C-alpha positions in Angstrom: 15.7 165.9 156.5 18.6 166.6 154.2 20.7 164.6 156.6 18.3 161.7 156.4 18.3 161.9 152.6 22.1 161.8 152.6 22.0 158.8 155.0 19.5 157.1 152.9 21.5 157.6 149.7 24.7 156.5 151.6 22.9 153.4 152.9 21.4 152.7 149.5 24.9 152.9 148.0 26.3 150.6 150.7 23.4 148.2 150.1 24.0 148.2 146.4 27.7 147.6 146.9 27.0 144.9 149.5 24.5 143.2 147.1 27.0 143.3 144.2 29.7 142.0 146.5 27.3 139.2 147.6 26.4 138.5 144.0 30.1 138.3 143.1 30.8 136.0 146.0 27.8 133.8 145.1 29.2 133.5 141.5 32.6 132.7 142.9 31.1 130.2 145.3 29.2 128.6 142.4 32.3 128.4 140.3 34.3 127.0 143.1 31.6 124.4 143.9 31.5 123.4 140.2 35.3 123.1 140.2 35.2 121.1 143.5 32.6 118.7 141.9 34.7 118.3 138.8 37.8 117.6 140.9 35.9 115.2 143.1 34.6 113.3 140.0 38.1 113.3 138.5 39.5 112.0 141.8 37.0 109.2 141.8 37.8 108.4 138.2 41.5 108.3 139.2 40.8 106.0 142.1 38.9 103.6 139.8 41.8 103.8 137.3 44.3 103.1 140.1 42.3 100.1 141.2 42.1 98.8 137.6 45.9 99.2 137.2 46.4 97.5 140.5 44.3 94.5 139.3 46.3 94.4 136.1 49.5 94.5 138.1 48.3 91.7 140.3 47.3 89.6 137.2 50.7 90.3 135.7 52.5 89.3 138.9 50.4 86.1 139.0 51.4 85.3 135.4 55.0 86.1 136.2 55.0 83.8 139.2 53.4 81.0 137.1 56.0 81.5 134.3 58.8 81.4 136.9 57.3 78.2 138.3 57.1 76.7 134.8 60.8 77.7 134.2 61.8 75.9 137.4 59.8 72.8 136.4 61.4 72.7 132.9 64.8 73.4 134.3 64.4 70.5 136.8 63.1 68.2 134.1 66.1 69.2 131.9 68.6 68.7 134.6 67.2 65.2 135.5 66.1 63.8 132.2 68.2 65.5 129.6 71.4 65.3 131.5 70.8 61.6 132.2 70.1 61.0 128.5 73.2 62.9 127.6 75.3 60.6 129.9 73.6 57.6 128.3 74.3 58.9 124.8 77.9 59.6 125.7 78.3 56.1 127.0 76.9 54.7 123.8 79.2 57.0 121.8 82.2 55.6 123.7 81.1 52.0 123.0 80.6 52.8 119.3 84.0 54.4 119.1 85.5 51.3 120.7 83.7 49.1 118.2 84.8 51.3 115.3 88.4 51.0 116.5 88.1 47.3 116.8 86.6 47.1 113.3 89.4 49.3 111.9 92.0 46.9 113.5 90.1 43.9 112.0 90.1 45.6 108.6 93.9 46.3 108.9 94.5 42.6 109.9 92.4 41.4 107.0 94.2 43.8 104.6 97.5 42.4 105.9 96.3 38.8 105.3 95.1 39.8 101.8 98.4 41.3 101.0 100.2 38.2 102.3 97.8 35.9 100.4 98.4 38.0 97.2 102.1 37.7 97.7 101.8 33.9 98.3 99.5 33.7 95.2 102.1 35.5 93.0 104.8 33.2 94.4 102.7 30.1 93.7 101.9 31.4 90.2 105.6 31.9 89.5 106.3 28.4 90.9 103.5 27.0 88.7 104.9 28.7 85.6 108.3 27.3 86.5 106.8 23.8 87.0 104.9 24.1 83.7 108.1 25.1 81.9 109.9 22.2 83.5 107.1 19.9 82.6 107.1 21.1 79.0 110.9 20.6 78.8 110.6 17.2 80.4 107.7 16.2 78.1 109.5 17.5 75.1 112.6 15.6 76.1 110.6 12.5 76.6 108.9 12.8 73.2 112.2 13.1 71.4 
């Protein structure tokens, strides 16, 4: 009987220890399950965020591609239209420079003619004064 009492006490102690161990494991299991659910939820949120970021990246790449296409278009337009216009303007500039040079030559020729005409005018005025003096002398001599 005493042996049975000791066995009973021993088994009761083992049962209590096993129950407390089972309770601790149940608490740990609950804690781990809660952590697992939190991590699974966080993982799902990260997947959604990654998908959103991938969409944004694709949109940005699409915009970049469009911008590069626009750059090529404007570059092509510039190379064909603007460079052609530059050549045209340079040709016009060369023509205008030639016309300016011709006009300057004409001005120089006219200035030379004016100078010659002025010289001739002064000579003629001097001749006229001389003729007037001679006329006055002749007229004075004829009057006397």
